[in-house]
FIMI-204266 format. One line per field, with one value per residue (C-alpha): residue number from 1; residue in three letters; x, y, z. Coordinates in Angstrom, 2 decimals, decimal comma, m for minus. Each point is the difference from the previous one (the first is absolute). Example, Ala and Ser with C-alpha at 12.3 -4.5 7.8 and 13.67 -1.06 7.14 Angstrom:
num: [1;2]
residuo: [ALA;SER]
xx: [12,30;1,37]
yy: [m4,50;3,44]
zz: [7,80;m0,66]
% end
This chain:
num: [1;2;3;4;5;6;7;8;9;10;11;12;13;14;15;16;17;18;19;20;21;22;23;24;25;26;27;28;29;30;31;32;33;34;35;36;37;38;39;40;41;42;43;44;45;46;47;48;49;50;51;52;53;54;55;56;57;58;59;60;61;62;63;64;65;66;67;68;69;70;71;72;73;74;75;76;77;78;79;80;81;82;83;84;85;86;87;88;89;90;91;92;93;94;95;96;97;98;99;100;101;102;103;104;105;106;107;108;109;110;111;112;113;114;115;116;117;118;119;120;121;122;123;124;125;126;127;128;129;130;131;132;133;134;135;136;137;138;139;140;141;142;143;144;145;146;147;148;149;150;151;152;153;154;155;156;157;158;159;160;161;162;163;164;165;166;167;168;169;170;171;172;173;174;175;176;177;178;179;180;181;182;183;184;185;186;187;188;189;190;191;192;193;194;195;196;197;198;199;200;201;202;203;204;205;206;207;208;209;210;211;212;213;214;215;216;217;218;219;220;221;222;223;224;225;226;227;228;229;230;231;232;233;234;235;236;237;238;239;240;241;242;243;244;245;246;247;248;249;250;251;252;253;254;255;256;257;258;259;260;261;262;263;264;265;266;267;268;269;270;271;272;273;274;275;276;277;278;279;280;281;282;283;284;285;286;287;288;289;290;291;292;293;294;295;296;297;298;299;300;301;302;303;304;305;306;307;308;309;310;311;312;313;314;315;316;317;318;319;320;321;322;323;324;325;326;327;328;329;330;331;332;333;334;335;336;337;338;339;340;341;342;343;344;345;346;347;348;349;350;351;352;353;354;355;356;357;358;359;360;361;362;363;364;365;366;367;368;369;370;371;372;373;374;375;376;377;378;379;380;381;382;383;384;385;386;387;388;389;390;391;392;393;394;395]
residuo: [MET;LYS;THR;ASN;LEU;ALA;VAL;PHE;PHE;GLY;CYS;ARG;SER;VAL;GLU;HIS;GLU;VAL;SER;ILE;ILE;SER;ALA;VAL;GLN;ALA;MET;ARG;ALA;ILE;ASN;ARG;GLU;LYS;TYR;GLU;VAL;ILE;PRO;VAL;TYR;VAL;THR;LYS;SER;GLY;GLU;MET;VAL;THR;GLY;GLU;GLU;LEU;LEU;LYS;ILE;GLU;ASN;TYR;ARG;ASP;LEU;PRO;ALA;LEU;LEU;LYS;ALA;ALA;ARG;PRO;VAL;THR;VAL;VAL;ARG;GLU;ASN;GLY;GLY;VAL;TYR;MET;LYS;GLU;GLN;SER;GLY;GLY;VAL;PHE;SER;ARG;LYS;LYS;ALA;VAL;ARG;LEU;ASP;LEU;ALA;PHE;PRO;VAL;VAL;HIS;GLY;THR;ASN;CYS;GLU;ASP;GLY;THR;MET;ALA;GLY;TYR;PHE;GLU;PHE;LEU;GLY;LEU;PRO;TYR;ILE;GLY;CYS;ASP;ILE;LEU;SER;ALA;ALA;VAL;GLY;MET;ASP;LYS;ALA;VAL;PHE;LYS;ASP;VAL;LEU;LYS;SER;ALA;GLY;LEU;PRO;VAL;LEU;ASP;CYS;VAL;THR;PHE;ARG;ALA;ARG;GLU;TYR;LEU;THR;ASP;ARG;LYS;GLY;ILE;THR;ALA;LYS;ILE;THR;GLU;LYS;ILE;GLY;PHE;PRO;LEU;ILE;ILE;LYS;PRO;ILE;ASN;LEU;GLY;SER;SER;VAL;GLY;ILE;SER;LYS;VAL;GLU;THR;ALA;ALA;GLU;LEU;ASP;SER;ALA;ILE;THR;LEU;ALA;ALA;SER;PHE;ALA;GLU;ASP;ILE;LEU;ALA;GLU;HIS;ALA;VAL;SER;ALA;LEU;ARG;GLU;ILE;ASN;CYS;SER;VAL;LEU;GLY;ASP;ALA;ASP;ASP;CYS;THR;ALA;SER;VAL;CYS;GLU;GLU;PRO;PHE;MET;HIS;ASP;LYS;ILE;LEU;SER;TYR;ALA;ASP;LYS;TYR;THR;SER;GLY;SER;LYS;GLY;GLY;SER;LYS;GLY;MET;ALA;SER;LEU;SER;ARG;GLN;ILE;PRO;ALA;ASP;LEU;PRO;GLU;GLU;LYS;ALA;GLU;GLU;ILE;ARG;ARG;LEU;SER;CYS;GLU;ILE;PHE;LYS;ALA;ILE;GLY;ALA;ASN;GLY;VAL;VAL;ARG;ILE;ASP;TYR;LEU;LEU;ASP;THR;GLU;THR;GLY;LYS;VAL;TYR;ALA;ASN;GLU;ILE;ASN;THR;ILE;PRO;GLY;SER;LEU;ALA;PHE;TYR;LEU;TRP;GLU;ALA;THR;GLY;LEU;LYS;TYR;THR;ASP;MET;ILE;ASP;ARG;LEU;ALA;GLU;LEU;ALA;PHE;LYS;ARG;GLU;ARG;ALA;ARG;GLU;ASN;LEU;THR;PHE;THR;ILE;ASP;THR;ASN;ILE;LEU;SER;GLY;VAL;SER;PHE;GLY;THR;LYS;GLY;ALA;LYS;GLY;SER;LYS;ILE]
xx: [0,01;1,39;0,82;m2,02;2,59;m1,10;2,41;m0,65;1,43;m0,23;m1,11;0,09;3,85;2,12;1,47;m3,40;1,15;3,06;m2,11;m2,05;2,85;1,42;m3,07;m0,80;3,46;m0,61;m3,40;1,45;2,77;m2,30;m0,30;m3,71;m0,06;0,66;m1,93;m3,14;1,02;m2,34;0,91;m1,13;0,74;m0,08;m1,08;1,68;m3,19;0,21;m2,73;0,82;m0,79;0,48;m0,35;2,13;0,66;2,25;2,58;0,93;2,28;m1,14;m3,38;1,24;0,72;m3,87;m0,57;m3,61;m0,94;1,84;m1,82;m3,32;0,64;1,30;m2,24;m0,11;0,66;0,65;1,70;m1,70;0,44;m2,84;m0,54;3,54;1,46;0,84;m2,02;m0,03;m3,41;m1,22;m1,87;m2,72;m1,38;m2,93;m3,65;m0,20;3,63;1,14;3,15;2,95;2,34;3,65;1,72;3,49;2,71;3,10;0,64;2,78;0,68;1,96;m0,10;2,40;0,24;m2,01;m3,59;0,85;3,67;0,57;m1,93;m3,43;m0,79;1,58;m2,29;m3,02;0,77;0,60;m3,20;m1,88;2,01;1,15;3,55;2,12;3,44;2,58;0,94;m2,05;m1,34;3,03;2,66;m1,83;m0,21;3,51;1,07;m2,18;1,35;3,54;0,75;m1,20;1,64;3,28;m0,41;m0,82;3,03;2,31;m1,43;1,08;3,67;m0,88;1,47;m2,22;0,81;m0,93;m2,86;m2,05;m4,06;m2,46;m3,62;m1,02;m1,77;2,94;2,01;m2,74;0,21;3,86;1,56;3,41;0,07;m0,42;2,22;2,71;m0,56;0,25;3,06;1,96;m1,07;m0,11;1,90;0,03;m0,52;m3,26;m3,12;m3,52;m2,56;m3,74;0,52;m3,00;0,10;1,81;0,65;2,52;m3,37;0,82;3,67;2,82;3,64;1,05;3,36;m0,32;m2,11;m1,59;m1,49;m1,26;m3,18;m1,57;1,16;m1,94;m3,11;0,03;0,23;m2,80;m2,31;0,06;0,47;m0,04;3,12;3,15;3,58;3,40;3,17;3,45;0,42;2,78;1,87;2,18;m3,23;m0,99;m3,61;m0,28;m3,13;m0,69;m3,12;m0,76;m2,74;m1,29;m0,68;1,72;0,75;1,39;0,99;2,11;1,48;0,07;2,89;0,77;m0,81;0,98;m2,56;1,18;m1,32;m0,37;0,25;1,40;m2,27;m1,86;m3,31;m3,54;0,70;3,10;m1,66;m3,26;0,22;3,61;1,09;m3,52;m1,53;m3,60;m0,97;1,46;1,00;0,39;3,48;0,61;0,61;2,59;3,48;2,18;2,67;m0,64;2,05;1,54;3,75;1,19;2,82;m1,33;0,73;m1,94;m2,90;m0,06;0,13;m3,09;m1,77;0,77;m1,12;m3,18;m1,01;0,93;m2,15;m2,89;0,09;0,48;m3,36;m1,71;m0,74;m2,11;m0,06;2,27;1,49;2,62;2,61;1,61;3,76;2,46;3,30;2,65;2,79;2,46;m0,16;m1,59;m2,65;m3,37;m3,31;m3,51;m1,83;m3,64;m2,10;m2,78;m2,37;m2,11;2,68;m0,91;m0,55;0,72;3,68;m0,84;3,04;2,46;m1,47;m0,12;3,90;0,48;m1,53;m3,53;m3,08;m2,65;m2,54;2,02;0,70;m3,78;m0,62;2,68;m1,85;m3,16;1,64;1,60;m3,57;m1,64;2,73;m0,55;m3,68;0,56;2,17;m2,42;m2,87;1,97;m0,13;m2,65;m1,98;m2,97;m0,21;m2,83;m1,50;m3,01;0,58;m3,10;m2,32;m0,16;m0,19;m3,18;m0,16;m3,76;m2,41;2,43;2,85;3,38;m0,83;0,41;1,94;2,52;2,54]
yy: [0,02;3,35;2,78;3,06;2,71;3,52;2,47;3,51;3,17;3,52;1,95;3,76;0,35;2,27;m3,56;m1,03;m0,48;m1,80;m2,53;m0,64;m0,95;m2,21;m1,69;m0,76;m1,58;m2,12;m1,22;m1,24;m1,74;m1,90;m3,78;m0,31;m3,68;0,67;3,36;1,49;3,62;2,71;3,67;2,41;3,56;2,59;3,58;3,02;0,78;m3,30;m1,90;m3,69;m1,48;m3,35;m1,63;m1,82;3,38;0,97;m2,67;2,05;2,94;1,57;0,57;2,40;2,59;0,80;m0,33;1,12;m2,29;m2,92;0,97;m0,12;m3,43;m1,19;m1,06;1,86;m2,45;m0,11;m2,38;m1,28;m2,53;m2,29;m3,72;m0,45;1,08;3,10;0,49;2,47;1,09;1,89;3,32;m0,17;m2,40;0,08;m0,24;m3,73;m0,78;m0,87;1,71;m2,28;m0,66;m1,64;m1,29;1,36;m2,41;2,38;3,92;1,15;3,61;1,49;3,54;2,85;3,09;1,58;m1,28;m3,41;m1,22;1,90;m2,95;1,45;m2,64;m2,94;1,50;m0,48;m3,62;m0,42;1,35;m2,24;m3,13;m0,50;m1,61;2,33;0,07;2,36;2,14;0,38;3,16;0,96;m1,07;1,92;3,01;0,13;m0,78;2,98;2,53;0,89;1,55;m2,79;m2,44;1,65;m0,24;m3,53;m0,80;2,24;m1,99;m3,16;1,21;0,20;2,79;3,10;3,82;2,41;2,08;2,99;m0,43;2,87;0,84;2,13;2,12;0,49;1,27;2,53;1,57;m0,36;m0,16;1,54;m2,33;m3,15;1,04;0,62;m3,34;m1,77;2,09;m0,79;m3,51;m1,01;2,33;0,12;m1,78;m1,53;m1,86;1,08;m2,43;m0,73;m2,31;m2,42;m0,26;m2,31;0,06;3,12;2,07;3,74;m0,86;2,92;0,11;3,32;1,42;3,23;1,95;2,00;m3,30;m1,16;1,80;m1,30;m3,44;m0,02;1,58;m2,75;m2,81;1,91;m0,11;m3,99;m0,42;1,73;m1,64;0,77;m1,26;1,23;m1,94;0,06;m0,57;m2,47;1,90;m3,25;m1,83;m3,42;m1,35;m3,48;m2,11;m3,58;m1,73;m2,48;m2,78;m2,02;0,60;0,39;m3,81;m0,37;2,86;0,29;2,91;0,42;1,04;3,71;2,56;3,36;2,42;2,84;3,47;2,76;2,92;0,81;m2,66;m3,06;1,77;m1,46;0,20;m1,98;m2,65;m0,42;1,58;m0,38;m2,91;m1,15;m0,27;0,03;0,94;m0,12;m3,44;1,33;m0,44;m2,75;2,82;1,88;0,04;m2,17;m2,52;m3,19;m1,47;3,38;0,28;m0,49;m1,77;m3,37;0,97;3,23;m1,83;m2,43;2,77;1,49;m3,12;m0,89;3,56;m0,46;m3,00;1,68;3,10;m2,31;m1,81;3,37;1,38;m3,52;0,05;m2,68;m1,08;1,98;3,36;1,99;1,91;3,18;0,71;2,96;m0,94;2,45;m0,80;2,37;m1,84;m3,34;0,35;m1,28;1,69;m1,21;2,68;m1,62;m3,13;m0,70;m2,36;m0,59;0,89;1,24;m2,95;m2,18;0,08;m3,00;0,77;m0,35;m3,43;m1,12;1,14;m2,03;m3,15;0,17;0,27;2,70;m2,60;m2,04;3,08;0,64;m3,48;0,50;3,28;m1,97;m2,52;2,52;1,58;m3,11;m1,10;3,39;m0,74;m3,48;1,68;2,45;m2,55;m1,42;3,39;1,01;3,03;m0,28;m1,02;m1,33;2,58;0,74;3,73;0,92;m2,08;2,56;3,18;1,99;3,74;0,11;2,75;2,80;m0,85;m0,80;1,23;m2,62;m2,30;m2,32;0,56]
zz: [0,02;m0,93;2,45;m0,49;m0,09;m0,02;m1,19;1,54;m1,91;m0,57;3,05;0,93;m0,50;m2,04;m1,22;m1,20;m3,71;1,00;2,15;m3,26;m2,11;3,03;0,44;m3,55;m0,38;3,17;m1,12;m3,54;1,86;2,42;m0,46;m1,10;0,70;3,66;0,42;m1,14;m0,34;1,00;m0,67;2,45;m1,41;2,79;m1,55;0,95;2,06;1,64;m1,91;m0,70;m3,52;m1,67;m3,39;m2,63;m1,78;2,80;m1,03;m3,09;0,38;m3,45;1,72;2,50;m2,72;0,00;3,74;0,03;m2,60;2,01;3,38;m1,97;m1,10;3,40;2,73;3,50;2,84;3,80;2,09;3,34;2,65;0,57;0,94;0,95;m3,30;m2,02;m3,18;m2,91;m0,93;m2,85;0,97;m2,57;m2,46;m2,57;0,81;m0,36;0,80;3,50;1,27;m0,24;3,02;m0,15;2,79;0,31;1,22;m0,18;m0,74;m2,11;0,71;m3,09;1,13;0,68;1,94;2,69;0,77;m0,76;0,04;3,28;2,13;m0,87;m2,30;2,18;2,89;m2,03;m0,82;3,86;0,66;m2,39;1,18;m3,61;m0,72;m1,97;m1,66;1,19;3,09;3,04;1,25;2,24;m2,50;m2,74;1,93;0,99;m3,68;m1,41;2,74;m0,99;3,38;2,03;m2,35;0,80;3,61;m0,04;m1,97;2,27;2,97;m1,86;m0,67;m3,81;m2,24;m0,80;m0,71;2,71;m0,51;1,00;0,14;0,43;m0,82;m3,01;2,44;2,40;m3,14;m0,94;3,42;0,61;m3,29;1,26;2,90;m2,11;m2,75;2,66;1,47;m3,45;m0,82;3,26;0,19;m3,62;m2,09;m3,71;m2,28;1,51;m0,79;0,57;0,12;1,32;2,86;m1,21;m3,69;m2,45;m3,67;0,26;0,20;1,48;0,41;m0,70;0,07;1,49;m0,75;1,54;2,85;m2,97;m1,16;3,38;0,08;m3,34;0,81;3,31;m1,53;m2,51;2,51;2,21;m2,91;0,61;3,67;3,03;1,51;m1,75;0,17;m0,74;m0,39;m1,37;m3,87;m0,63;m2,87;m1,15;m0,19;m1,57;0,80;0,56;0,61;1,31;0,77;2,80;m0,01;2,95;3,57;3,64;m0,07;m3,60;m2,25;m3,23;m1,79;m3,74;m2,15;0,21;m2,85;m0,84;m1,36;m2,19;0,48;m2,58;2,73;3,17;1,75;m1,33;m0,93;m0,56;m3,80;0,49;1,66;m1,88;m3,48;m1,01;m2,44;m0,49;m3,55;m0,57;3,63;3,47;1,59;3,34;1,67;m2,64;m2,55;2,04;m1,55;2,07;0,46;1,38;1,72;1,03;m0,82;3,59;1,54;1,18;3,91;m0,48;m1,69;3,01;2,60;m1,75;0,10;3,53;0,85;m1,84;2,07;3,26;m1,03;m1,08;3,58;1,71;m0,99;0,01;m3,61;m1,72;m3,81;m2,45;0,33;m1,73;2,08;m1,79;0,99;m0,43;m0,74;0,93;m2,73;1,81;3,45;m1,24;2,63;m0,58;1,52;m0,01;m1,91;0,34;m0,07;m2,51;1,88;m3,14;m2,72;m3,56;m2,21;3,14;m0,98;m2,03;m2,46;2,87;0,90;m3,64;m0,13;3,12;m1,43;1,28;m2,49;0,78;0,06;2,53;2,05;0,42;0,93;2,74;1,04;0,41;2,21;2,20;0,54;0,88;2,33;1,74;0,23;1,43;2,86;0,78;0,37;2,91;1,81;2,41;m0,74;2,42;3,72;1,76;2,37;1,92;0,11;m1,75;2,16;2,71;m1,94;0,14;m0,88;0,92;m1,30;1,17;m2,29;1,76;3,38;2,45;m2,24;1,59;m2,58]
% end
């Protein structure tokens, strides 16, 4: 019997379109002999729809027509299971309900990858692929991620964090703090976004205000960190859980500007439309001494375990070619294209990687079934508010 696998994608995020690309790629790679693929597209306004039309990337060129053809649905828990129900049907038709066995979130950015989607599945009691609420939230917040890694003795750059409102009321003070602690050149970025959205490299104090203004247009919390001048960016993926994880080969993405931009990641090197992170100009494996590649692979597994990750992640590093030091830059708990290209280069087919992700999700669910979430108590047996509200209550 096939597993009903619901692939959730889209959502209210600035990385909405990237999620669509990654999800369609994933749905094409899923083994249809094992899984019944159920696409669940979450619109930018938060509605959920399903339908076979969602499986073709070409259909998203005319989104109004696609949404008209798709069927609105909702997901509910009842009778001990989780079901996707159609919200409306014809006059003489019955609303369809499909039991969901497993959720596969292929989402990017705030309001989804940051633990929000994991929390939704936890609330429903639906097994899901990927990081749990806490590890997803830590991975999304760049400042918290740095703090966790520092506590674990893992290498990250120092930073200054501040709120956009703080900057508006004390520009001089925030500027002085950044200048004194970080210096130039530096990077300004939103704390909780991915895909290089809102990030700027700042060479002088004169450029600082415009960079902060850009970041503040995407997020309330902002981070400033030193920009490594003699820089090589190296990425590595990890697959597994806290018990057993493996690192992929390393890659070196190539950028066309001062930083690896959104355009570099998702539109460069692609013909006939973006293929997500798989379209990025890159070298796989990265041209690194074997000992340096092994250092990065070892660090990747340590970072994966430090935040309690699960499933597949991609960790982006900054390699200072002058000192040879490697710094963890950020972790993508649901990486663009799910880093399948790194695993294919490591010897694991995309279809097999998705099988492994499903196994990890069910393993975690089995472990949770052994936990206690309720206790027997008679606390309610003696509670009575009476006709005057809580007056006289014994609690």
